N, C-alpha and C positions, 0 to 999 in steps of 0.2 A: 521365382519372380525376378526378372531382370529389368532394372529401371535406368533410363538415360536422362540426363539433363543437358539441354542444348542452350548455350549461353551461361555456362556455369560461373564465369567470373564476374558477371554483372550483379547489380543490386538484388534483382529478383532471383537470379541463379544462386546467389549466396543464401538468400532467404529460403529457397527450396531445401538446401542442405540442413539448415537449422530446423525447419518445420518437420521434415522427414525424420530427423533424429528425435525431436521432442515428442512426436506422436508415435514413435516406434513403428514406423511404417513397415509392413511385412515385405521384405525383399531379401534375395539371396546374393544378387550382384548389382553393382552400380557402375555406370560408365559416364564420364563427363566429356562434353564436347565444347569447343570454342573456336574462335578465329585464330588466324596466324599470330596475332598479338598475344593471345592468352594461352595458346597451345604450349604445353610443357609446364605450365604452372601446376603446383601441387597443393591439394587441400586434404585435410584430415576429416574423416567422417566415421563415427563410431569407432574411433581408435585406430583406423586404418588409413594409410595415405593413398590418395588417388591422383593420377596425373591427367590433366586436361588433354584430350586428343584433338587433333585438327579435324574439323567438320569437312567431309569430302563426299563427293558423289561416288559411293561404293556400297559394299554390303555390310557396313559396320552395324546396321540396325537389324540384322537378320534374326537374332535371338532375343531382341528387346520386346518386352511385354507392354511397358508404358513409357512414353517419352514426353517429358515436360520441356516445352520449348519457350524460350524467352530471349530471343536474339534479334527481334525486330521483324516487321512485316515482310520485308524483302527476303530475308533469310528463310522465313517460314514458307513463303511461296516457292522459293527456289528448291528447298530440300524436302518438301512435303512428300513427294513421291518416293524418295529414298527412305524416309522415315517409316512410311506406312506400307511399303511394298510387301513385306513379309508378315504383316498382321499386327504390328505394333499399334497401340492406341496413342495418337498424338494429341496431347492436351496443350493447346497453343495459347500463349499469353499475349500475342500481338493482335493487331486489328485486321490481319490479313483475311480471315474467313468469317468474321462475326456475323455479317449480314448475308452470307451465302445460304440459300434455301436448304441445301443438302448438308449443312453443318450445324449441329445443335449449339446453342449459346446457353450456357448452364450456370446457374447459381443453386447449389444443392438444396438450400432451404426453400427455394421457390419452385424449381422445375427439374429435380434430379432425374426423373424418368425420361426426359428428353435426351439424356446422354446415351440411352440404349439404342436410339435410332441414328446411326452415323454412317451413311453409305460410303463415305470416303475415308473412314477410319480416323476422322478428325473431330475433336470437340473444342469449341472456342471458349476461352475465358473472357468474360466481358470486361469493359472498361472499369477502372477502379471506382470512379464516382458512381457509376451505375450499380455495381455490385453492392456498395455500401447502402445505397438508397433502397434498392428493391428488397433487401433483407428486412428492412423496417416496414416497407409498404405491404409486404405479403400478409402479415396478420391484420392489417387495417383493411385490405381488400376483402378479406374473409368476413369482415363486419358489414361492409357496404362497398359496392363497386366504386372505384376511384375514376372519376371522369376527367380530371384535369390536375396537372402538377405544375407548380412554379418552383424553381430552385435557384439558389445562389450558392455556388461552391467556393470554398476557401482552401485551395490546394497547395500543399507544401512542396518544397523543393524536391523531395524524394520522388515525386511523380515524374520528374524528368531524368531520373537515374542517379547513380552514384556520383558521376562527375558533376552533376548539377548541385548535389548536396555539398560537395567539396567547394564548388564555386561560391555558394552562399556563405560558407564559413570564411573563405578567402576574402570575400567582399567586406565582411565586417572587420576582418583583420586589416585590410587595406585602408579602410576608413579611419580606424583607430590610429594607425601609424602614419596617416597623412599621405598615403600613396595613391596612385591612379587606380581606380577600381577596375577589376577584371570583369568583362561582360562577354561571354561566349555562348552559354547555354540558354540564356533568356534574351528576349528582345530588348530588355532594358535592365538597369540595375535593380536587383530584387531586395537587397538589404535596405531596411528602413523604408520599404515601398510595397505597394501592391500593383499587380499588372493585370488589367482586365482582358487578358488574351491567353488562351491555352490552345495550342495548335493553330493551324492556318485558317484565315477567314474564307467563308463560302459566299457565293453570290447573293444569298439572302441576308447577309450581315451577321449570321451566326458563325462560330468557329466549328471546326470538325469535332472538337471535344463536346461542344454543346449539342451538335446534331447526333453524336453517338448516344447521348442520354435520351434523346427523343426516340430514336430508332431501336436501340437495344432494350429499353424498358418495355416497349410494346412486344418485342419478340420473346423476351424472357417470361413476361406475365401473360402472354397470349391475350392481349388486351388492346382495345381501341383508345386507350388513354392518351391524352395529348400532354406533352411535357415541354415547357419552355424554360431554358436554362441560361444562366449567366455564370460562366466559369472563370474564376479569378485565381491567379497565383499569389500566394502570400508568403511572408518571409519566415514561416516556421520551417523547421528542418524536416520533420517526418510526421505523418498522420494528417489526413484531410478532414475537413469539417464541411457541413452543409446546412443551410437554412432551407427548409422545405415547407411549402404550402400545398395542401391538397383540397380538392373539392370532391365530395362523395355524393352518391345518389340520395342518401338520407342523412340527416344530421347524426353525427357520432359524438357522444359526450366525451369530455376530457377523461373521465374515470374509465369509460369503456376502452378508450384508446390506450391509456396507461396500463390497464390490465392485460390487454392483448399484446402490447409490446413487451411487457415484463415476462409473459409466458412464452414468447416466441424463441425458437432456437437461434443461437448466434447473436442475440441481442441482450443488452443489459440496460435496464431503465435506471437513470441517474438523475432524478428530477425532484429536487428540493430547493427551489430558488430562495425560499425564506432563509435558508442557511447557506446560501451562495454555492449550492451544489448543482453542478451541471457539467457535462463533458467538455474537456479541453484537450487539444492535441498533445500537450506536454504530459498528460496522464494516459491518453489512449495509445500512444506510441508503444509498440512492442506487445500489445494485447491482441487477442484473437477476436473478441466480440466487437460489434458496433454499439457504441454507447449513445443513448438518447435522453434528452432532457428538454426542458422548457416547452412541454406539451401544453397547448392552449387553443382556445377557439379563435378562429379568424374573425376579427371584428367586421370585416368587409363582406362576409359570406356566411349565411346561416348554416350551410352545409360544409363549411370549411374548417380545417384544422391546420395548425402550424406547429412545427417542432424543429429542434436542433439535433444534429447527430455528429459524431466524430469517431474516426477509426483509423487504424494503421493501413495506409495505402499499399505498403509492400507485403503485408501479411494477408488480411482478408481481401484486400483490393487486388491481390495478385497471387502470390505463392500458396497461401493457405487455401484459397478457393479451389485452385487447381488440384491440390492434394486431396481435398475433400471430395472432388469429383472422382478421383482415382479410388479413394476409399469406398465410395458408393458402388463403383463398378465391381470391386473385389467382394463387397458384401453380398451383392446379388449374383455373384458368380459369372460376371459378364466380361471376363478377361481371358484371352486365349490360353 
């Protein structure tokens, strides 16, 4: 098994290395790719040093079995043919192919089998906020069909990459020291602030991030569910959180929902408000599961439930989900 990581120096690329090592992913060879800026950088994996190669239009992927790509949509589109030409499975963490009909969009806890039908050799990793939500929605959908979702996300700096995380830390430092605040990665100062915009606005007034949640949720769950989102950047460093309201075809009790969530793979129920126990990003950062709390009935809807979730955007929201897709393909023997 030969594995490649494209975008190895980025936040998600580095998380790929950690997740692959922690999960003892079965591989014999590893090759790292990056831009001119990162080419030549060296990283240690399982006690061995690897040097990042320059990503080029050549035959470097000829013997690769699985390629994890996280270098942006433009790079994914430009190099997809090079990566998949000789049979490598490309598991792409960008938005490049998510809504293409001939590219499966996969969250293993929800629709692992979709990964087996990939005419172009590409499997798309969904948006981080979508991944985190659908992992929790899946066990509830099995109780009763979800007709409608309203969501407010509270997304950390990590969602905009390693440089954005560094900028948030620098902003706090600038403010403490009385210096002018650095603002490059966000539309406004994020420190001591929240920004009700993630990605660019669309003609309907929603942002691309919010429309991703609408479209991707329907594709992953094979559902006609309607999802209205408000995505907000908050000044936590790592791990996203979401407030979710759902309307189901029949009423679901709080107890039913809690039992289903607690039994679901990839989810941990952390719901004891009487003792101030509920998920928070400072606790869920670095964890694999999505944590759920504050499960309660929606007072405005007899068929409604509302709950809070939090999870690590770089792990389950990106690298871990991609690795789990690869693990599934290996388990069912569907890798060349």
